[in-house]
Backbone as numpy.savetxt, mean C-alpha at the origin, in Angstrom:
# Nx Ny Nz CAx CAy CAz Cx Cy Cz
-19.19 -4.16 9.01 -17.87 -4.75 8.89 -16.87 -3.64 8.59
-15.80 -3.61 9.34 -14.78 -2.61 9.11 -13.67 -3.18 8.24
-13.07 -2.31 7.47 -11.96 -2.74 6.63 -10.76 -1.87 6.94
-9.61 -2.35 6.61 -8.39 -1.61 6.86 -7.38 -2.46 7.60
-6.27 -1.85 7.85 -5.18 -2.54 8.53 -5.12 -2.04 9.96
-5.08 -2.97 10.88 -5.01 -2.62 12.28 -3.58 -2.52 12.77
-3.45 -2.19 14.04 -2.14 -1.99 14.66 -1.29 -3.26 14.60
-1.87 -4.41 14.92 -1.10 -5.65 14.94 -0.69 -6.09 13.54
-1.51 -5.82 12.54 -1.13 -6.14 11.17 0.07 -5.31 10.73
0.08 -4.04 11.11 1.21 -3.18 10.78 2.48 -3.68 11.47
2.37 -4.07 12.73 3.53 -4.62 13.43 4.04 -5.89 12.76
3.14 -6.74 12.33 3.54 -7.97 11.65 4.27 -7.67 10.35
3.75 -6.73 9.57 4.39 -6.35 8.32 5.78 -5.79 8.59
5.91 -4.92 9.58 7.22 -4.36 9.92 8.19 -5.43 10.38
7.72 -6.40 11.17 8.59 -7.48 11.63 9.10 -8.31 10.45
8.23 -8.61 9.52 8.63 -9.37 8.34 9.64 -8.58 7.51
9.40 -7.28 7.38 10.33 -6.44 6.62 11.71 -6.43 7.26
11.77 -6.32 8.56 13.06 -6.28 9.25 13.79 -7.61 9.07
13.06 -8.70 9.04 13.68 -10.01 8.89 14.22 -10.21 7.48
13.45 -9.82 6.46 13.80 -10.15 5.09 14.48 -9.03 4.30
14.45 -7.80 4.79 15.00 -6.66 4.05 16.05 -5.98 4.93
17.09 -5.50 4.28 18.11 -4.76 5.02 17.48 -3.48 5.59
17.81 -3.13 6.83 17.21 -1.93 7.43 17.43 -0.64 6.63
18.54 -0.53 5.93 18.81 0.68 5.15 17.87 0.81 3.95
17.34 -0.30 3.48 16.48 -0.28 2.29 15.00 -0.11 2.62
14.63 -0.20 3.87 13.21 -0.15 4.27 12.54 1.17 3.89
13.15 2.36 4.16 12.46 3.60 3.77 12.17 3.70 2.28
13.12 3.29 1.45 12.89 3.32 0.00 11.80 2.36 -0.42
11.78 1.20 0.21 10.75 0.20 -0.09 9.37 0.71 0.30
9.28 1.37 1.43 7.99 1.93 1.87 7.53 3.01 0.89
8.46 3.87 0.45 8.09 4.91 -0.53 7.56 4.30 -1.82
8.23 3.25 -2.30 7.77 2.59 -3.52 6.38 2.00 -3.35
6.15 1.37 -2.21 4.83 0.77 -1.95 3.74 1.84 -1.90
4.04 2.97 -1.27 3.06 4.05 -1.19 2.76 4.59 -2.58
3.79 4.75 -3.41 3.58 5.23 -4.79 2.71 4.25 -5.58
2.99 2.97 -5.44 2.21 1.96 -6.17 0.75 1.98 -5.73
0.51 2.04 -4.43 -0.87 2.09 -3.92 -1.58 3.33 -4.43
-0.87 4.46 -4.44 -1.45 5.71 -4.93 -1.81 5.60 -6.41
-0.93 5.02 -7.21 -1.20 4.87 -8.64 -2.37 3.93 -8.89
-2.45 2.86 -8.11 -3.57 1.91 -8.28 -4.88 2.59 -7.91
-4.88 3.35 -6.81 -6.11 4.04 -6.40 -6.55 5.04 -7.47
-5.59 5.77 -8.04 -5.90 6.74 -9.10 -6.46 6.03 -10.32
-5.85 4.91 -10.71 -6.33 4.16 -11.88 -7.74 3.63 -11.65
-8.01 3.13 -10.46 -9.35 2.62 -10.14 -10.37 3.75 -10.18
-10.00 4.91 -9.63 -10.92 6.05 -9.64 -11.23 6.49 -11.07
-10.21 6.55 -11.93 -10.44 6.91 -13.33 -11.33 5.89 -14.02
-11.10 4.62 -13.75 -11.90 3.57 -14.35 -13.37 3.68 -13.94
-13.60 3.92 -12.67 -14.97 4.06 -12.17 -15.63 5.30 -12.78
-14.87 6.39 -12.88 -15.42 7.61 -13.49 -15.80 7.37 -14.94
-15.00 6.60 -15.67 -15.31 6.30 -17.07 -16.57 5.44 -17.17
-16.76 4.53 -16.26 -17.97 3.70 -16.27 -19.22 4.51 -16.00
-19.10 5.51 -15.12 -20.25 6.34 -14.77 -20.65 7.25 -15.92
-19.69 7.69 -16.71 -19.97 8.64 -17.81 -20.71 7.95 -18.93
-20.33 6.74 -19.27 -20.92 6.06 -20.43 -22.22 5.45 -20.13
């Protein structure tokens, strides 16, 4: 089973963003989302590392 976001899912997300968000705000919104995903991934990695140590 593969996981991840495919081409059509990305197009759907972009279409929804264009409908509900002003086009000028989209780059900032994407940056915020990327930062949040990065922080969550880092937190999960630290949590897993702590579980392995103990």
